[in-house]
The first five atom37 places (N, CA, C, CB, O) and aatype in JSON, in Angstrom:
{
  "aatype": [14, 18, 19, 9, 19, 4, 2, 8, 5, 15, 15, 10, 3, 10, 12, 7, 12, 19, 6, 19, 9, 14, 3, 7, 4, 19, 14, 9, 0, 11, 11, 6, 9, 12, 18, 12, 7, 16, 19, 7, 17, 0, 4, 17, 10, 15, 7, 9, 9, 13, 9, 3, 1, 8, 11, 1, 6, 3, 0, 9, 2, 19, 9, 15, 5, 16, 0, 1, 9, 12, 1, 1, 6, 2, 19, 1],
  "atom_mask": [
    [1, 1, 1, 1, 1],
    [1, 1, 1, 1, 1],
    [1, 1, 1, 1, 1],
    [1, 1, 1, 1, 1],
    [1, 1, 1, 1, 1],
    [1, 1, 1, 1, 1],
    [1, 1, 1, 1, 1],
    [1, 1, 1, 1, 1],
    [1, 1, 1, 1, 1],
    [1, 1, 1, 1, 1],
    [1, 1, 1, 1, 1],
    [1, 1, 1, 1, 1],
    [1, 1, 1, 1, 1],
    [1, 1, 1, 1, 1],
    [1, 1, 1, 1, 1],
    [1, 1, 1, 0, 1],
    [1, 1, 1, 1, 1],
    [1, 1, 1, 1, 1],
    [1, 1, 1, 1, 1],
    [1, 1, 1, 1, 1],
    [1, 1, 1, 1, 1],
    [1, 1, 1, 1, 1],
    [1, 1, 1, 1, 1],
    [1, 1, 1, 0, 1],
    [1, 1, 1, 1, 1],
    [1, 1, 1, 1, 1],
    [1, 1, 1, 1, 1],
    [1, 1, 1, 1, 1],
    [1, 1, 1, 1, 1],
    [1, 1, 1, 1, 1],
    [1, 1, 1, 1, 1],
    [1, 1, 1, 1, 1],
    [1, 1, 1, 1, 1],
    [1, 1, 1, 1, 1],
    [1, 1, 1, 1, 1],
    [1, 1, 1, 1, 1],
    [1, 1, 1, 0, 1],
    [1, 1, 1, 1, 1],
    [1, 1, 1, 1, 1],
    [1, 1, 1, 0, 1],
    [1, 1, 1, 1, 1],
    [1, 1, 1, 1, 1],
    [1, 1, 1, 1, 1],
    [1, 1, 1, 1, 1],
    [1, 1, 1, 1, 1],
    [1, 1, 1, 1, 1],
    [1, 1, 1, 0, 1],
    [1, 1, 1, 1, 1],
    [1, 1, 1, 1, 1],
    [1, 1, 1, 1, 1],
    [1, 1, 1, 1, 1],
    [1, 1, 1, 1, 1],
    [1, 1, 1, 1, 1],
    [1, 1, 1, 1, 1],
    [1, 1, 1, 1, 1],
    [1, 1, 1, 1, 1],
    [1, 1, 1, 1, 1],
    [1, 1, 1, 1, 1],
    [1, 1, 1, 1, 1],
    [1, 1, 1, 1, 1],
    [1, 1, 1, 1, 1],
    [1, 1, 1, 1, 1],
    [1, 1, 1, 1, 1],
    [1, 1, 1, 1, 1],
    [1, 1, 1, 1, 1],
    [1, 1, 1, 1, 1],
    [1, 1, 1, 1, 1],
    [1, 1, 1, 1, 1],
    [1, 1, 1, 1, 1],
    [1, 1, 1, 1, 1],
    [1, 1, 1, 1, 1],
    [1, 1, 1, 1, 1],
    [1, 1, 1, 1, 1],
    [1, 1, 1, 1, 1],
    [1, 1, 1, 1, 1],
    [1, 1, 1, 1, 1]
  ],
  "atom_positions": [
    [[5.13, -32.53, -7.55], [4.16, -33.17, -6.63], [3.26, -33.8, -6.83], [3.68, -32.6, -6.03], [2.25, -33.18, -7.17]],
    [[3.12, -35.43, -6.71], [1.56, -35.67, -7.03], [1.27, -36.83, -6.24], [1.15, -35.97, -8.65], [2.07, -37.03, -5.32]],
    [[0.49, -37.48, -6.35], [-0.27, -38.9, -5.42], [-0.14, -39.99, -6.03], [-1.88, -38.92, -5.15], [-0.22, -40.01, -7.25]],
    [[0.07, -41.06, -5.35], [-0.22, -42.67, -6.08], [-0.75, -43.16, -5.0], [1.12, -43.73, -6.68], [-0.43, -43.33, -3.83]],
    [[-2.11, -43.46, -6.03], [-3.35, -44.09, -5.44], [-3.6, -45.25, -5.76], [-4.45, -43.49, -5.68], [-4.41, -45.44, -6.68]],
    [[-2.88, -46.54, -5.01], [-2.91, -48.0, -5.04], [-3.94, -49.05, -4.0], [-1.47, -48.29, -4.75], [-3.79, -49.16, -2.79]],
    [[-5.01, -49.77, -4.85], [-5.75, -50.12, -4.14], [-5.03, -51.64, -4.02], [-7.16, -49.84, -4.59], [-4.77, -52.3, -5.02]],
    [[-4.78, -52.07, -2.75], [-4.12, -52.92, -2.52], [-5.43, -53.98, -1.92], [-2.88, -52.42, -1.65], [-6.53, -53.63, -1.5]],
    [[-4.82, -55.51, -2.06], [-5.92, -56.49, -1.97], [-5.49, -56.83, -0.55], [-5.97, -57.8, -3.15], [-6.43, -57.08, 0.21]],
    [[-4.24, -56.89, -0.03], [-3.45, -57.46, 1.2], [-3.09, -56.56, 1.4], [-2.49, -58.45, 1.25], [-3.16, -55.6, 0.63]],
    [[-2.2, -56.52, 3.26], [-1.14, -56.4, 3.7], [-0.2, -56.07, 3.32], [-0.93, -56.98, 4.02], [0.24, -54.93, 3.27]],
    [[0.31, -57.14, 2.93], [1.43, -57.96, 2.52], [1.39, -57.08, 1.1], [1.2, -59.86, 2.48], [2.55, -56.73, 1.3]],
    [[1.08, -56.43, -0.11], [0.67, -55.66, -0.93], [1.72, -54.71, -0.78], [-0.64, -55.27, -0.78], [2.55, -54.66, -1.68]],
    [[1.86, -53.68, 0.5], [1.95, -53.15, 0.82], [3.76, -52.75, 0.44], [1.22, -53.41, 1.74], [4.2, -51.85, -0.27]],
    [[4.4, -53.68, 1.13], [5.82, -54.57, 1.12], [5.61, -53.85, -0.81], [5.73, -57.07, 1.67], [5.9, -52.82, -1.41]],
    [[5.03, -54.99, -1.07], [5.72, -54.25, -3.02], [5.28, -53.29, -3.3], [0.0, 0.0, 0.0], [5.67, -53.07, -4.45]],
    [[4.82, -52.69, -3.06], [4.77, -51.27, -3.24], [5.58, -50.59, -2.93], [3.98, -50.75, -2.83], [5.87, -49.71, -3.74]],
    [[6.22, -50.62, -1.82], [7.14, -49.73, -1.25], [8.48, -49.75, -2.0], [7.33, -50.05, 0.17], [9.31, -48.84, -1.96]],
    [[8.6, -51.18, -2.87], [9.75, -51.3, -4.25], [10.08, -50.02, -5.33], [9.12, -52.51, -5.32], [11.08, -49.38, -5.65]],
    [[7.96, -50.04, -5.89], [8.28, -49.16, -7.28], [8.29, -47.7, -6.66], [6.96, -49.33, -8.66], [8.61, -46.72, -7.33]],
    [[7.94, -47.66, -5.41], [7.69, -45.82, -5.13], [8.59, -45.28, -5.01], [7.02, -45.22, -4.0], [9.6, -45.88, -4.61]],
    [[8.62, -43.9, -5.31], [10.17, -42.71, -5.7], [10.62, -43.05, -3.96], [9.68, -40.17, -6.23], [10.03, -43.46, -2.96]],
    [[11.76, -42.69, -4.24], [11.88, -41.97, -3.24], [11.59, -40.67, -2.55], [12.59, -42.05, -3.25], [11.52, -39.63, -3.19]],
    [[11.38, -40.75, -0.88], [11.01, -39.24, -1.01], [9.41, -38.85, -1.05], [0.0, 0.0, 0.0], [8.86, -37.75, -1.04]],
    [[8.67, -40.68, -1.1], [7.15, -40.7, -0.98], [6.78, -41.24, 0.19], [6.47, -41.44, -2.01], [7.49, -42.16, 0.6]],
    [[5.77, -40.88, 0.92], [5.3, -41.82, 2.39], [4.03, -42.13, 1.98], [5.23, -40.98, 4.07], [3.25, -41.43, 1.34]],
    [[3.9, -43.25, 2.41], [2.91, -44.22, 1.82], [1.58, -43.76, 3.42], [3.83, -46.39, 1.62], [1.99, -43.44, 4.54]],
    [[0.17, -43.87, 3.06], [-0.73, -43.61, 3.91], [-1.2, -44.51, 3.75], [-1.41, -42.66, 3.94], [-1.28, -45.09, 2.66]],
    [[-1.87, -45.05, 5.31], [-2.24, -46.44, 5.44], [-3.28, -46.4, 6.4], [-1.11, -47.39, 5.85], [-3.29, -45.64, 7.37]],
    [[-4.41, -47.48, 6.03], [-5.53, -47.84, 7.17], [-4.5, -47.76, 8.44], [-6.4, -49.6, 6.98], [-3.28, -47.7, 8.57]],
    [[-5.44, -47.79, 9.14], [-4.81, -47.74, 10.47], [-4.57, -49.02, 11.74], [-5.6, -46.74, 11.01], [-3.99, -49.09, 12.83]],
    [[-5.61, -50.14, 10.63], [-5.8, -51.19, 11.33], [-3.86, -52.14, 10.75], [-7.7, -52.01, 10.75], [-3.26, -52.81, 11.6]],
    [[-3.44, -52.02, 9.73], [-2.45, -52.5, 9.52], [-0.82, -52.25, 10.55], [-2.52, -52.12, 8.25], [0.29, -52.78, 10.54]],
    [[-1.55, -51.07, 11.39], [-1.05, -50.67, 12.31], [-0.72, -52.14, 13.35], [-1.97, -49.53, 12.76], [0.35, -52.7, 13.58]],
    [[-2.05, -52.41, 13.79], [-1.83, -53.57, 14.35], [-1.84, -55.46, 14.25], [-2.38, -53.21, 14.98], [-2.54, -56.19, 14.95]],
    [[-1.1, -55.8, 13.45], [-1.33, -56.41, 12.14], [0.44, -57.28, 12.82], [-1.52, -55.03, 10.28], [0.79, -58.24, 12.14]],
    [[1.28, -56.96, 13.9], [2.02, -57.26, 14.62], [3.38, -57.27, 14.23], [0.0, 0.0, 0.0], [4.11, -56.9, 15.16]],
    [[3.9, -57.53, 13.35], [5.7, -57.86, 12.89], [5.22, -56.56, 11.25], [6.3, -60.61, 12.24], [5.71, -55.43, 11.17]],
    [[4.51, -56.98, 10.51], [4.1, -55.72, 8.91], [3.71, -54.93, 10.47], [2.2, -56.18, 7.07], [4.6, -54.2, 10.9]],
    [[2.61, -55.02, 11.19], [2.29, -53.08, 11.73], [3.75, -52.39, 12.22], [0.0, 0.0, 0.0], [4.14, -51.26, 11.93]],
    [[4.42, -53.33, 13.01], [5.12, -52.56, 13.2], [6.68, -52.11, 12.57], [5.0, -52.78, 14.18], [7.43, -51.34, 13.17]],
    [[7.01, -52.77, 11.22], [7.73, -52.85, 10.51], [7.3, -51.37, 9.59], [7.73, -54.26, 10.0], [8.06, -50.44, 9.38]],
    [[5.82, -51.47, 9.12], [5.26, -50.21, 8.43], [5.48, -48.48, 9.47], [3.36, -50.67, 8.21], [5.69, -47.3, 9.21]],
    [[5.32, -49.09, 10.34], [5.26, -47.78, 11.76], [6.73, -47.23, 11.77], [4.88, -48.54, 13.7], [7.04, -46.05, 11.91]],
    [[7.77, -48.55, 11.55], [9.36, -48.16, 11.72], [9.88, -47.54, 10.32], [10.37, -49.64, 12.12], [11.01, -47.09, 10.19]],
    [[8.72, -47.58, 9.04], [9.58, -47.2, 8.31], [8.99, -45.81, 7.93], [9.88, -48.16, 7.28], [9.26, -45.46, 6.79]],
    [[8.23, -44.94, 8.68], [7.09, -44.08, 8.71], [6.33, -43.83, 7.87], [0.0, 0.0, 0.0], [6.49, -42.75, 7.31]],
    [[5.3, -44.63, 7.46], [3.92, -44.5, 7.09], [3.06, -43.95, 7.65], [3.45, -45.37, 6.96], [2.98, -44.42, 8.79]],
    [[2.36, -43.21, 7.49], [0.95, -42.07, 7.81], [-0.02, -43.21, 8.49], [0.01, -41.18, 6.03], [-0.38, -44.19, 7.85]],
    [[-0.31, -43.03, 9.57], [-1.44, -44.24, 9.31], [-2.33, -43.47, 10.04], [-1.2, -45.96, 9.9], [-2.08, -42.9, 11.11]],
    [[-3.73, -43.48, 9.23], [-4.96, -42.82, 9.02], [-6.73, -43.98, 9.74], [-4.85, -42.56, 7.0], [-7.17, -45.06, 9.36]],
    [[-7.2, -43.04, 10.83], [-8.24, -43.61, 10.92], [-9.19, -43.94, 10.1], [-8.61, -43.22, 11.52], [-10.12, -43.28, 10.57]],
    [[-9.72, -44.64, 8.97], [-10.76, -44.37, 8.09], [-12.25, -44.65, 8.82], [-10.52, -45.29, 6.78], [-13.28, -44.38, 8.21]],
    [[-12.27, -45.03, 9.72], [-13.68, -44.8, 10.41], [-14.0, -43.67, 11.02], [-13.94, -45.66, 11.37], [-15.2, -43.37, 11.06]],
    [[-12.78, -42.57, 11.78], [-13.25, -41.43, 11.95], [-12.84, -40.35, 10.78], [-12.85, -41.1, 13.24], [-11.76, -39.76, 10.73]],
    [[-13.52, -40.26, 10.2], [-13.88, -39.31, 9.17], [-13.07, -37.97, 9.49], [-15.49, -39.06, 9.15], [-11.98, -37.85, 8.91]],
    [[-13.46, -37.03, 10.28], [-12.51, -36.09, 10.88], [-10.34, -36.49, 10.92], [-13.31, -36.06, 12.62], [-9.32, -36.27, 10.25]],
    [[-10.73, -37.12, 12.04], [-8.97, -37.47, 12.27], [-8.73, -37.57, 11.19], [-8.34, -38.75, 13.04], [-8.01, -36.6, 10.97]],
    [[-8.93, -38.47, 9.74], [-8.3, -38.53, 9.07], [-8.57, -37.22, 8.1], [-8.33, -39.74, 8.75], [-9.76, -37.3, 7.8]],
    [[-8.31, -36.66, 7.8], [-8.74, -35.27, 7.43], [-8.24, -34.26, 8.14], [-10.04, -35.1, 7.5], [-8.5, -33.1, 7.82]],
    [[-7.5, -34.53, 9.14], [-6.78, -33.79, 10.05], [-5.08, -34.72, 9.44], [-7.52, -34.03, 12.03], [-4.16, -34.02, 9.03]],
    [[-4.95, -36.02, 9.48], [-3.77, -36.33, 9.58], [-3.45, -35.86, 7.9], [-3.54, -37.94, 10.18], [-2.36, -35.57, 7.4]],
    [[-4.61, -35.89, 7.34], [-3.86, -35.61, 5.93], [-3.31, -34.14, 5.6], [-4.89, -35.93, 4.77], [-2.57, -33.72, 4.71]],
    [[-3.97, -33.51, 6.7], [-4.49, -31.87, 6.14], [-2.67, -31.51, 7.2], [-6.89, -30.87, 7.1], [-1.87, -30.59, 7.05]],
    [[-2.65, -32.12, 7.72], [-0.95, -31.28, 9.05], [-0.1, -32.19, 7.97], [-0.63, -32.05, 11.72], [0.94, -31.54, 7.81]],
    [[0.0, -33.74, 6.91], [1.19, -33.87, 6.32], [0.9, -32.93, 4.95], [1.6, -35.5, 6.09], [1.83, -33.14, 4.17]],
    [[0.5, -32.53, 4.72], [-0.05, -32.04, 3.68], [0.83, -30.04, 4.08], [-2.17, -32.44, 3.78], [1.67, -29.44, 3.41]],
    [[0.39, -29.78, 4.91], [1.28, -28.68, 5.76], [2.4, -28.76, 6.1], [0.93, -28.39, 6.83], [3.02, -27.71, 6.29]],
    [[2.98, -29.88, 6.26], [4.67, -30.12, 6.99], [5.47, -29.9, 5.46], [5.07, -32.23, 7.9], [6.56, -29.35, 5.29]],
    [[4.57, -30.5, 4.41], [5.02, -30.82, 2.98], [5.5, -29.54, 2.37], [3.83, -31.47, 2.07], [6.44, -29.56, 1.57]],
    [[4.85, -28.34, 2.72], [4.29, -27.18, 2.63], [5.38, -26.87, 2.78], [3.25, -26.68, 3.34], [6.17, -27.1, 1.86]],
    [[5.91, -26.15, 4.13], [7.21, -26.15, 4.48], [8.53, -26.53, 4.47], [7.16, -26.22, 4.95], [9.36, -25.62, 4.46]],
    [[8.9, -27.69, 4.47], [9.58, -28.32, 4.36], [10.14, -28.52, 2.69], [9.08, -29.19, 5.08], [11.06, -29.21, 2.25]],
    [[9.25, -27.69, 2.06], [8.98, -28.0, 0.66], [9.75, -29.29, 0.21], [9.39, -26.77, -0.23], [10.86, -29.64, -0.21]],
    [[8.47, -29.81, 0.56], [9.07, -31.94, 0.07], [7.76, -31.94, -0.82], [9.01, -33.84, 1.91], [6.75, -31.31, -0.49]],
    [[7.87, -32.91, -2.3], [7.77, -33.15, -3.5], [7.12, -34.98, -2.47], [9.5, -32.81, -4.77], [6.76, -35.96, -3.12]]
  ]
}
């Protein structure tokens, strides 16, 4: 298992990163992208996990829940 951290400059960079991220990886993105029209809709349909960076506790809960699911299902 590993974590890839990408500091992209725009929401469109996310689409480019999808090409280089290995299969089985799920990106985590800021929740604001979800409300960006077609881009947000496409990200939501592709299974991106959205976190609210302004609500620290909620973001920690989402990431913790994702980690538990990954361990339970033995996903890398």
